[in-house]
C-alpha positions as CSV (number, residue, x, y, z in Angstrom):
1,M,14.3,-25.3,-23.6
2,E,13.5,-27.9,-20.9
3,N,15.7,-30.9,-20.8
4,F,13.5,-33.9,-20.1
5,T,14.7,-37.2,-18.8
6,P,14.2,-40.3,-20.9
7,A,11.4,-41.3,-18.5
8,E,9.7,-37.9,-18.7
9,R,9.9,-38.0,-22.5
10,E,8.2,-41.3,-22.5
11,R,5.4,-40.0,-20.3
12,L,5.0,-36.8,-22.4
13,A,5.1,-38.5,-25.9
14,P,1.4,-39.5,-26.1
15,F,0.2,-36.0,-25.4
16,F,2.4,-33.8,-27.6
17,T,3.5,-33.9,-31.2
18,N,7.2,-33.6,-30.0
19,V,9.0,-33.2,-26.7
20,D,12.3,-31.6,-27.9
21,R,11.3,-28.5,-30.0
22,P,9.8,-25.1,-29.0
23,V,6.8,-25.5,-31.3
24,F,4.5,-28.4,-30.7
25,G,0.9,-29.6,-30.8
26,L,-1.3,-31.0,-28.1
27,R,-3.1,-34.3,-28.2
28,L,-5.4,-33.6,-25.3
29,P,-9.2,-33.3,-24.5
30,Q,-10.3,-29.7,-25.1
31,E,-10.8,-28.8,-21.5
32,V,-7.4,-30.2,-20.4
33,A,-5.7,-28.4,-23.3
34,G,-7.5,-25.1,-22.4
35,A,-6.7,-25.4,-18.7
36,L,-3.1,-26.1,-19.6
37,F,-2.8,-23.2,-22.0
38,S,-4.3,-20.9,-19.4
39,R,-1.2,-21.6,-17.2
40,Y,0.9,-19.6,-19.6
41,S,-0.1,-16.3,-18.0
42,R,0.6,-17.5,-14.4
43,S,3.6,-19.8,-14.7
44,A,7.3,-19.4,-15.8
45,K,7.5,-23.1,-16.6
46,D,7.6,-24.8,-20.0
47,L,4.1,-26.0,-20.9
48,R,5.2,-29.6,-21.0
49,R,6.9,-29.2,-17.6
50,T,3.6,-27.8,-16.2
51,F,1.8,-30.7,-17.6
52,L,4.2,-33.1,-15.9
53,D,4.1,-31.3,-12.6
54,E,0.4,-30.3,-12.3
55,F,-1.6,-32.6,-14.6
56,L,0.2,-35.9,-14.5
57,G,0.6,-36.0,-10.7
58,D,-2.2,-38.6,-10.5
59,A,-1.1,-42.0,-11.6
60,D,-4.5,-42.6,-13.2
61,L,-4.3,-39.6,-15.5
62,S,-2.0,-41.0,-18.1
63,S,-4.4,-43.8,-19.1
64,V,-7.4,-41.4,-19.0
65,L,-5.8,-38.7,-21.1
66,G,-4.5,-41.3,-23.6
67,A,-8.0,-42.5,-24.4
68,P,-8.9,-41.8,-28.0
69,A,-12.3,-40.4,-27.1
70,P,-12.9,-37.4,-24.9
71,A,-12.8,-38.3,-21.2
72,S,-16.0,-38.3,-19.3
73,G,-16.9,-35.9,-16.5
74,D,-16.1,-38.6,-13.9
75,D,-12.4,-38.9,-15.0
76,P,-9.7,-37.3,-12.8
77,A,-8.2,-35.4,-15.7
78,V,-11.4,-33.7,-16.6
79,R,-12.3,-33.0,-13.0
80,R,-8.9,-31.4,-12.5
81,A,-9.3,-29.3,-15.7
82,R,-12.8,-28.1,-14.8
83,A,-11.8,-27.2,-11.3
84,F,-9.0,-25.1,-12.7
85,Y,-11.3,-23.4,-15.1
86,D,-13.7,-22.5,-12.3
87,R,-10.8,-20.9,-10.4
88,V,-9.7,-18.9,-13.4
89,L,-13.1,-17.9,-14.7
90,I,-14.6,-17.1,-11.4
91,G,-11.6,-16.2,-9.3
92,Y,-9.8,-14.1,-11.8
93,G,-12.5,-13.2,-14.3
94,D,-10.2,-14.2,-17.1
95,D,-12.7,-14.5,-20.0
96,S,-9.9,-15.1,-22.5
97,V,-9.5,-18.6,-21.1
98,A,-12.8,-19.5,-22.7
99,Q,-11.1,-18.9,-26.1
100,L,-8.6,-21.7,-25.6
101,G,-10.8,-24.6,-26.5
102,G,-13.6,-25.3,-28.9
103,A,-16.0,-27.8,-30.4
104,H,-17.8,-28.9,-33.5
105,V,-21.6,-29.0,-33.4
106,A,-24.0,-30.1,-36.2
107,C,-27.4,-28.5,-36.3
108,E,-29.7,-30.4,-38.7
109,E,-33.2,-29.9,-39.9
110,I,-33.3,-26.3,-38.7
111,S,-35.0,-23.5,-40.7
112,N,-33.2,-20.9,-42.7
113,V,-34.4,-18.3,-40.2
114,A,-32.5,-20.2,-37.5
115,A,-29.5,-20.8,-39.8
116,K,-29.1,-17.1,-40.5
117,Y,-29.3,-16.4,-36.8
118,L,-26.5,-18.8,-36.0
119,E,-24.4,-17.6,-38.9
120,D,-24.7,-14.0,-37.8
121,A,-22.2,-14.8,-35.0
122,R,-19.3,-12.6,-36.1
123,I,-16.2,-13.7,-34.2
124,G,-15.2,-17.1,-32.9
125,I,-17.8,-19.2,-34.8
126,A,-17.1,-20.8,-38.2
127,P,-20.3,-22.0,-40.0
128,L,-20.8,-24.2,-43.0
129,E,-24.3,-24.7,-44.4
130,K,-26.0,-27.0,-46.9
131,S,-26.1,-25.3,-50.3
132,T,-29.3,-24.6,-52.3
133,R,-27.0,-24.7,-55.3
134,Y,-25.6,-28.2,-55.2
135,V,-28.4,-29.9,-53.2
136,R,-31.9,-30.3,-54.5
137,F,-34.8,-29.7,-52.1
138,D,-37.4,-31.8,-54.0
139,R,-37.3,-34.9,-51.9
140,K,-39.5,-35.6,-48.9
141,D,-38.6,-36.8,-45.4
142,S,-39.5,-40.1,-43.9
143,S,-42.9,-38.9,-42.9
144,G,-43.7,-37.9,-46.5
145,R,-43.5,-34.2,-45.8
146,H,-41.5,-31.7,-47.8
147,L,-38.5,-30.2,-46.2
148,F,-39.9,-27.3,-44.3
149,F,-39.8,-26.4,-40.6
150,V,-43.1,-26.4,-38.7
151,E,-42.9,-23.2,-36.6
152,P,-44.5,-23.9,-33.2
153,A,-46.5,-20.7,-32.8
154,L,-47.9,-20.9,-36.2
155,A,-48.7,-24.6,-35.9
156,E,-50.9,-23.8,-32.9
157,S,-52.5,-20.7,-34.4
158,R,-55.5,-20.1,-36.6
159,H,-53.0,-19.8,-39.5
160,A,-51.8,-23.4,-39.3
161,R,-53.7,-24.6,-42.3
162,D,-52.7,-21.6,-44.5
163,Y,-49.0,-22.1,-43.4
164,Q,-49.1,-25.8,-44.3
165,K,-50.9,-25.3,-47.6
166,L,-48.4,-22.6,-48.7
167,M,-45.4,-24.7,-47.9
168,E,-46.8,-27.6,-49.9
169,V,-47.6,-25.3,-52.9
170,L,-44.1,-23.8,-52.9
171,F,-42.2,-27.1,-52.6
172,E,-44.5,-28.9,-55.1
173,T,-43.9,-26.2,-57.7
174,Y,-40.2,-26.3,-57.1
175,S,-40.1,-30.1,-57.4
176,R,-42.4,-30.2,-60.5
177,Q,-40.3,-27.6,-62.4
178,M,-36.8,-29.0,-61.6
179,E,-36.4,-31.5,-64.4
180,P,-38.0,-29.2,-67.1
181,M,-35.7,-26.4,-65.9
182,I,-32.6,-28.6,-66.2
183,E,-33.7,-29.4,-69.7
184,H,-34.4,-25.8,-70.5
185,V,-30.9,-24.7,-69.4
186,R,-29.4,-27.5,-71.6
187,R,-31.3,-26.2,-74.6
188,A,-30.6,-22.6,-73.9
189,V,-26.9,-23.1,-73.3
190,P,-25.8,-26.3,-75.1
191,L,-22.4,-27.7,-74.4
192,E,-21.4,-27.4,-78.0
193,R,-21.8,-23.6,-77.8
194,T,-20.4,-23.1,-74.3
195,E,-17.0,-21.4,-73.7
196,L,-14.7,-23.9,-72.0
197,R,-11.3,-23.3,-70.3
198,H,-8.7,-26.0,-70.3
199,P,-8.2,-27.3,-66.7
200,R,-4.4,-27.4,-67.2
201,T,-3.6,-24.2,-69.1
202,G,-6.7,-22.0,-68.4
203,E,-6.9,-21.3,-72.2
204,T,-10.2,-20.9,-73.9
205,V,-11.0,-24.0,-76.0
206,T,-14.0,-25.1,-78.1
207,Y,-16.0,-28.3,-77.4
208,A,-14.8,-29.5,-80.8
209,E,-11.2,-29.3,-79.6
210,V,-12.1,-30.9,-76.3
211,R,-13.7,-33.9,-78.1
212,Q,-10.4,-34.7,-79.6
213,D,-9.2,-35.8,-76.1
214,E,-11.5,-38.6,-74.8
215,T,-10.5,-38.0,-71.2
216,L,-10.9,-34.2,-71.4
217,A,-14.3,-34.7,-73.2
218,R,-15.5,-36.9,-70.3
219,W,-14.4,-34.3,-67.8
220,A,-16.1,-31.5,-69.7
221,E,-19.4,-33.5,-70.1
222,S,-19.5,-34.3,-66.4
223,A,-18.7,-30.7,-65.4
224,Y,-21.4,-29.5,-67.8
225,R,-24.1,-31.8,-66.2
226,S,-23.1,-30.6,-62.7
227,T,-23.2,-27.0,-63.8
228,V,-26.6,-27.2,-65.6
229,R,-28.1,-28.9,-62.5
230,A,-26.6,-26.2,-60.2
231,H,-27.9,-23.5,-62.5
232,A,-31.4,-24.9,-62.4
233,C,-31.2,-25.0,-58.6
234,D,-30.1,-21.4,-58.6
235,I,-33.1,-20.4,-60.7
236,L,-35.7,-22.3,-58.7
237,R,-34.5,-21.5,-55.2
238,G,-36.7,-18.5,-55.3
239,Y,-39.6,-20.8,-54.5
240,L,-38.0,-22.0,-51.3
241,P,-39.4,-20.3,-48.2
242,A,-37.4,-19.2,-45.1
243,A,-38.9,-22.2,-43.4
244,T,-36.8,-24.6,-45.6
245,R,-35.0,-27.0,-43.5
246,T,-31.2,-27.0,-43.8
247,N,-28.1,-28.3,-42.0
248,V,-25.5,-26.1,-40.4
249,G,-22.1,-27.2,-39.0
250,L,-20.4,-24.9,-36.5
251,F,-17.0,-24.9,-35.1
252,G,-16.5,-22.4,-32.3
253,V,-14.5,-21.5,-29.3
254,G,-16.1,-21.6,-25.9
255,Q,-16.5,-17.9,-25.4
256,A,-18.3,-17.5,-28.7
257,F,-20.6,-20.4,-28.0
258,E,-21.4,-19.0,-24.6
259,Y,-22.6,-15.7,-26.1
260,L,-24.4,-17.4,-29.0
261,L,-26.3,-19.6,-26.5
262,S,-27.3,-16.5,-24.5
263,K,-28.6,-14.9,-27.6
264,C,-30.6,-18.0,-28.6
265,Y,-32.1,-18.3,-25.1
266,S,-33.2,-14.6,-25.2
267,S,-34.8,-14.8,-28.6
268,D,-38.6,-14.2,-29.1
269,L,-38.6,-17.2,-31.6
270,A,-39.4,-20.6,-30.1
271,E,-37.2,-22.4,-32.6
272,L,-34.1,-20.4,-31.5
273,R,-34.8,-21.0,-27.8
274,D,-35.2,-24.7,-28.3
275,L,-32.1,-24.8,-30.6
276,G,-30.1,-23.0,-27.9
277,A,-31.0,-25.6,-25.3
278,A,-30.2,-28.4,-27.7
279,I,-26.7,-27.0,-28.6
280,H,-26.1,-26.3,-24.9
281,Q,-26.9,-29.9,-24.0
282,Q,-24.4,-31.2,-26.6
283,L,-21.7,-28.8,-25.6
284,G,-22.2,-29.9,-22.0
285,T,-20.8,-33.3,-23.0
286,L,-17.9,-31.7,-25.0
287,I,-16.8,-28.5,-23.3
288,P,-19.1,-27.9,-20.3
289,S,-16.7,-25.6,-18.5
290,F,-16.6,-23.2,-21.4
291,V,-20.4,-22.7,-21.6
292,K,-21.5,-23.2,-18.0
293,R,-22.4,-19.5,-17.7
294,A,-24.7,-19.4,-20.8
295,Q,-28.2,-18.4,-19.8
296,P,-31.1,-16.1,-20.9
297,S,-30.2,-12.4,-20.9
298,S,-32.9,-10.0,-19.7
299,Y,-30.8,-7.2,-21.2
300,L,-30.9,-8.8,-24.7
301,S,-34.6,-9.7,-24.7
302,E,-35.7,-6.4,-23.1
303,T,-33.6,-4.2,-25.4
304,F,-35.0,-6.0,-28.4
305,G,-38.6,-5.6,-27.2
306,Q,-38.2,-2.0,-26.2
307,T,-36.4,-0.8,-29.4
308,R,-38.9,-2.7,-31.6
309,A,-41.8,-1.0,-29.8
310,L,-40.2,2.4,-30.3
311,V,-40.1,1.9,-34.1
312,G,-43.9,1.8,-34.0
313,E,-43.9,5.2,-32.3
314,L,-41.1,6.9,-34.2
315,V,-41.0,5.4,-37.7
316,T,-44.2,6.4,-39.4
317,G,-45.2,6.8,-43.0
318,P,-44.2,4.7,-46.0
319,A,-40.7,3.9,-46.9
320,R,-39.4,5.8,-49.9
321,E,-38.1,4.0,-52.9
322,A,-34.4,3.2,-53.0
323,P,-32.0,1.6,-55.4
324,A,-30.7,-1.9,-54.8
325,V,-27.4,-0.5,-53.5
326,T,-26.9,2.8,-51.8
327,L,-23.5,4.1,-50.5
328,V,-24.7,5.8,-47.4
329,D,-21.4,7.2,-46.1
330,Y,-17.7,7.0,-46.8
331,D,-14.5,8.7,-45.7
332,G,-13.6,12.0,-47.5
333,Q,-9.9,11.7,-46.5
334,A,-9.5,8.1,-47.6
335,E,-6.2,8.3,-49.4
336,E,-4.5,10.4,-46.7
337,R,-5.6,7.9,-44.0
338,I,-4.4,4.9,-46.0
339,I,-1.1,6.5,-46.9
340,A,-0.4,7.4,-43.3
341,A,-1.2,3.9,-42.2
342,I,1.1,2.5,-44.9
343,L,4.0,4.6,-43.6
344,Y,3.2,4.2,-39.9
345,P,4.9,0.8,-39.1
346,H,8.2,2.0,-40.8
347,A,8.3,5.3,-39.0
348,T,8.6,6.6,-35.4
349,H,6.1,9.4,-35.8
350,P,2.5,9.6,-34.4
351,L,-0.3,8.7,-36.7
352,S,-1.7,12.3,-36.6
353,Q,1.6,13.7,-37.9
354,L,1.8,11.1,-40.7
355,R,-1.8,12.0,-41.8
356,E,-0.7,15.7,-42.0
357,L,2.3,14.7,-44.1
358,A,0.1,12.5,-46.4
359,A,-2.2,15.4,-47.0
360,R,0.7,17.6,-48.1
361,L,2.2,15.1,-50.5
362,P,1.9,15.9,-54.3
363,D,-0.3,13.6,-56.3
364,E,2.5,11.6,-57.9
365,R,4.0,10.8,-54.5
366,K,0.7,9.6,-53.2
367,Q,0.5,7.4,-56.2
368,A,3.9,6.0,-55.6
369,V,3.1,5.1,-52.0
370,L,-0.2,3.4,-53.0
371,D,1.5,1.6,-55.9
372,A,4.3,0.3,-53.6
373,Y,1.7,-1.1,-51.2
374,M,-0.9,-2.6,-53.5
375,K,0.1,-2.7,-57.2
376,G,2.2,-5.9,-56.9
377,R,-0.7,-8.3,-56.1
378,Q,-0.7,-11.2,-58.5
379,H,-4.1,-12.8,-57.6
380,R,-7.0,-12.3,-55.2
381,R,-5.5,-14.5,-52.5
382,E,-2.7,-12.0,-52.0
383,K,-4.6,-9.8,-49.6
384,P,-3.8,-6.1,-49.4
385,G,-2.5,-5.0,-46.0
386,R,-4.2,-3.5,-42.9
387,A,-3.7,0.1,-44.0
388,L,-6.9,-0.3,-46.0
389,E,-8.8,-0.9,-42.7
390,Q,-8.5,2.8,-42.0
391,V,-11.3,3.6,-44.5
392,Y,-15.0,2.6,-44.2
393,Y,-18.0,2.4,-46.4
394,T,-21.7,1.9,-45.4
395,F,-24.0,0.3,-47.9
396,D,-27.8,0.0,-47.6
397,I,-28.8,-2.9,-49.8
398,I,-32.1,-4.4,-50.9
399,G,-31.9,-7.8,-52.6
400,N,-33.6,-11.1,-52.7
401,L,-33.3,-13.4,-49.7
402,G,-31.3,-15.8,-51.7
403,A,-28.6,-13.2,-52.3
404,Y,-28.7,-12.1,-48.7
405,R,-28.0,-15.7,-47.6
406,D,-24.7,-15.6,-49.5
407,L,-23.5,-12.1,-48.7
408,Q,-24.4,-12.5,-45.0
409,R,-21.7,-15.1,-44.6
410,H,-19.1,-12.3,-44.7
411,R,-18.9,-11.7,-41.0
412,L,-15.7,-9.6,-40.4
413,L,-17.8,-6.4,-40.8
414,S,-20.8,-4.8,-39.3
415,Q,-24.2,-5.8,-40.8
416,E,-27.8,-5.9,-39.7
417,R,-30.9,-7.0,-41.5
418,Q,-34.6,-6.2,-41.2
419,D,-37.2,-8.9,-40.9
420,F,-37.8,-11.1,-43.9
421,T,-40.9,-9.6,-45.6
422,T,-42.9,-9.5,-48.8
423,A,-43.2,-5.7,-48.7
424,H,-40.4,-5.0,-51.1
425,G,-41.6,-7.3,-53.9
426,Y,-39.7,-10.2,-55.5
427,D,-37.2,-10.9,-58.3
428,T,-38.0,-13.1,-61.3
429,P,-35.0,-14.8,-62.9
430,P,-35.2,-14.4,-66.7
431,E,-35.1,-18.2,-67.1
432,I,-38.4,-18.5,-65.4
433,T,-40.0,-16.4,-68.1
434,E,-38.0,-18.2,-70.9
435,A,-39.1,-21.6,-69.7
436,G,-42.8,-20.5,-69.6
437,F,-43.2,-20.7,-65.8
438,D,-44.3,-17.1,-65.3
439,D,-47.9,-17.8,-64.3
440,D,-46.9,-20.5,-61.8
441,Y,-44.2,-18.3,-60.3
442,R,-46.5,-15.3,-60.0
443,R,-49.3,-17.3,-58.4
444,C,-46.8,-18.7,-55.8
445,M,-45.4,-15.3,-54.9
446,D,-48.8,-13.7,-54.7
447,H,-50.0,-16.6,-52.5
448,A,-47.0,-16.2,-50.2
449,A,-47.6,-12.4,-49.9
450,E,-51.2,-13.0,-48.9
451,V,-50.4,-15.6,-46.3
452,H,-47.5,-13.5,-45.0
453,E,-49.7,-10.4,-44.5
454,R,-52.4,-12.5,-42.6
455,I,-49.8,-14.0,-40.3
456,R,-47.9,-10.8,-39.8
457,A,-51.0,-9.2,-38.3
458,D,-50.9,-11.7,-35.4
459,H,-47.4,-13.0,-35.4
460,P,-45.1,-10.4,-37.0
461,R,-41.8,-12.2,-36.2
462,Q,-43.0,-15.7,-37.1
463,A,-44.3,-14.4,-40.4
464,Q,-40.7,-14.5,-41.7
465,Y,-40.9,-18.3,-42.1
466,V,-43.3,-18.1,-45.1
467,V,-41.2,-15.6,-47.1
468,P,-39.8,-17.2,-50.3
469,F,-36.2,-16.6,-51.2
470,A,-37.3,-14.6,-54.3
471,Y,-38.6,-11.8,-52.1
472,R,-36.4,-8.8,-51.4
473,T,-35.1,-8.0,-48.0
474,R,-33.2,-5.0,-46.7
475,W,-29.9,-5.0,-44.8
476,Y,-26.8,-2.8,-44.3
477,M,-23.1,-3.7,-44.5
478,K,-20.4,-1.4,-43.1
479,M,-16.9,-2.6,-44.0
480,N,-13.4,-1.2,-44.4
481,L,-11.7,-1.1,-47.8
482,R,-9.7,-4.2,-47.1
483,E,-12.9,-6.3,-46.5
484,A,-14.5,-4.6,-49.5
485,V,-11.7,-5.8,-51.7
486,H,-12.1,-9.3,-50.4
487,I,-15.8,-9.3,-51.0
488,G,-15.5,-7.7,-54.4
489,E,-13.0,-10.1,-55.7
490,L,-14.6,-13.2,-54.2
491,R,-18.2,-12.5,-54.9
492,T,-17.8,-11.4,-58.6
493,M,-16.0,-14.6,-59.6
494,P,-17.6,-16.2,-62.7
495,Q,-19.1,-19.2,-60.7
496,G,-20.9,-16.8,-58.3
497,H,-24.7,-16.5,-58.3
498,P,-25.7,-13.6,-60.7
499,D,-27.9,-12.0,-58.0
500,Y,-25.1,-11.4,-55.6
501,R,-22.6,-10.7,-58.3
502,S,-24.7,-7.8,-59.5
503,I,-25.0,-6.4,-56.0
504,T,-21.2,-6.6,-55.4
505,Q,-20.4,-5.1,-58.8
506,E,-22.7,-2.2,-58.0
507,M,-21.0,-1.7,-54.6
508,W,-17.7,-1.4,-56.4
509,R,-19.1,1.0,-59.0
510,Q,-20.1,3.3,-56.2
511,I,-16.7,2.9,-54.4
512,G,-15.1,3.8,-57.8
513,A,-17.2,6.9,-58.1
514,V,-16.0,8.4,-54.8
515,H,-12.5,6.9,-54.7
516,P,-11.4,6.0,-58.2
517,R,-7.7,5.6,-57.5
518,L,-8.3,3.3,-54.6
519,A,-10.9,1.3,-56.5
520,G,-8.4,0.6,-59.2
521,Y,-6.3,-1.5,-56.8
522,A,-9.1,-4.1,-56.6
523,R,-7.7,-5.7,-59.7
524,F,-9.5,-9.0,-59.6
525,I,-13.1,-7.9,-59.7
526,D,-14.9,-9.5,-62.6
527,W,-17.3,-7.1,-64.3
528,K,-18.6,-9.6,-66.9
529,T,-22.0,-11.5,-66.9
530,Y,-22.2,-15.2,-67.4
531,R,-24.9,-17.8,-68.2
532,L,-22.9,-20.8,-67.0
533,G,-20.1,-19.0,-65.2
534,R,-19.2,-21.9,-62.9
535,L,-18.5,-24.3,-65.8
536,A,-14.7,-23.7,-65.7
537,S,-14.7,-24.2,-62.0
538,E,-16.6,-27.4,-62.3
539,L,-14.3,-28.6,-65.0
540,R,-11.3,-28.0,-62.7
541,T,-13.1,-29.9,-59.9
542,E,-13.7,-32.9,-62.1
543,F,-10.1,-32.8,-63.2
544,K,-9.0,-32.8,-59.6
545,R,-11.3,-35.7,-58.7
546,S,-9.5,-37.7,-61.3
547,G,-6.3,-37.4,-59.3
548,N,-4.8,-34.6,-61.5
549,T,-3.7,-31.1,-60.5
550,P,-4.5,-28.3,-63.0
């Protein structure tokens, strides 16, 4: 530990959470913090000593760095940090330096096509999007238009009128049916006949019992109203097109933003190119040194165009029918691989030798190893260990766009989707039929398919914007068993949307068919079906809002 003088401590205090312990936080602009951290690899000094010697040498820096807002590009501190970054990034090629600082960026009024593109960034970007479940999309903007993105190429094409008309029909139908659907859900699942769970004990209680406690009854009624409204939004989101405008917040490190910007700049969609430029401009005021190399990539754009063209030559004939979930491939030696990985950190033997040992173990010993590693989990937040990452599954999935939007947010895996299309048909929630909206729903979906096919003939990529969430899309997900457990236990929770709950349950049925013993350790998968599954969650939320802790 460095022994700082009283004067040095006073100078350091504004910039660090402490000056006398080995673990401390930094109170510095992003670029200064990143430049300072990058000195770890090339200095034997304590970080705070480095800061004193190399960053506070200028008498003006203390007041600049102490400013509550990020310093401007003209300030000595930022000039010093950026110059250092240039030396490291260009002189040493140390790309990891660009992981040492990040920024928050809000992207508002973008389409769902663009939102899915941003959220596809797998590592280094953390997104959060406006929900179609808790937010209604039946309002209009200040210009009196419904909340859809006007795609530039389509707005200038012969399809502009068709595009505009379809958008209005979809949003007007969604808006007109919202209140009747809320009322239908109330009648179909009245609070008096809804299973409730006490927010303190988790025990099942009847509404008659809840009514005996005035405060608890108030919480239950508020939670019920929120749940009914969210359920109606879930049902009607099938009308919403991929052009629906949404808001996405991103936090990312510089390296991830740099690659994301290059991808946006290289896209064949005008919205993404414009969005990339807008994000780049804002990051230029926050972390310019981190994203200065972002630019269009001929490799990305040419590869996309060439491989897309090859599909027209090589992939001919109609697609065959396929189930909603298909387990395409899996590991035939899954248990041996996992057992060897469980033993590996506690042994001195090579992995190949431990796999041979695992293969020779009698069944009861295999069971003992697996039990010791996974049986003790008490709840889903206790994650199984990395040994499960030795085994992979590839699923080919076809599900409605709404379900894809939710499952796509799992990014620590490999997944790829095809263009949004109307070719695979659409899903109809049973409540649409029960509420008597079948005719309207079918007319809207047929109208969307007609417009999509006309636009696709001229603008195949831009045609995605007109596809309603009810239409099915195809994508694959390749994941290891550890991630599969996480997805299975999270996405089958009662408050989950029934569409993605059914997809996730089917994934786990197929895992169970090929690896029954391993599947048994995913103890917190919920196999039930629910009408108002999120009611218990909403009740706990209302309880917490009141200042209580369940």
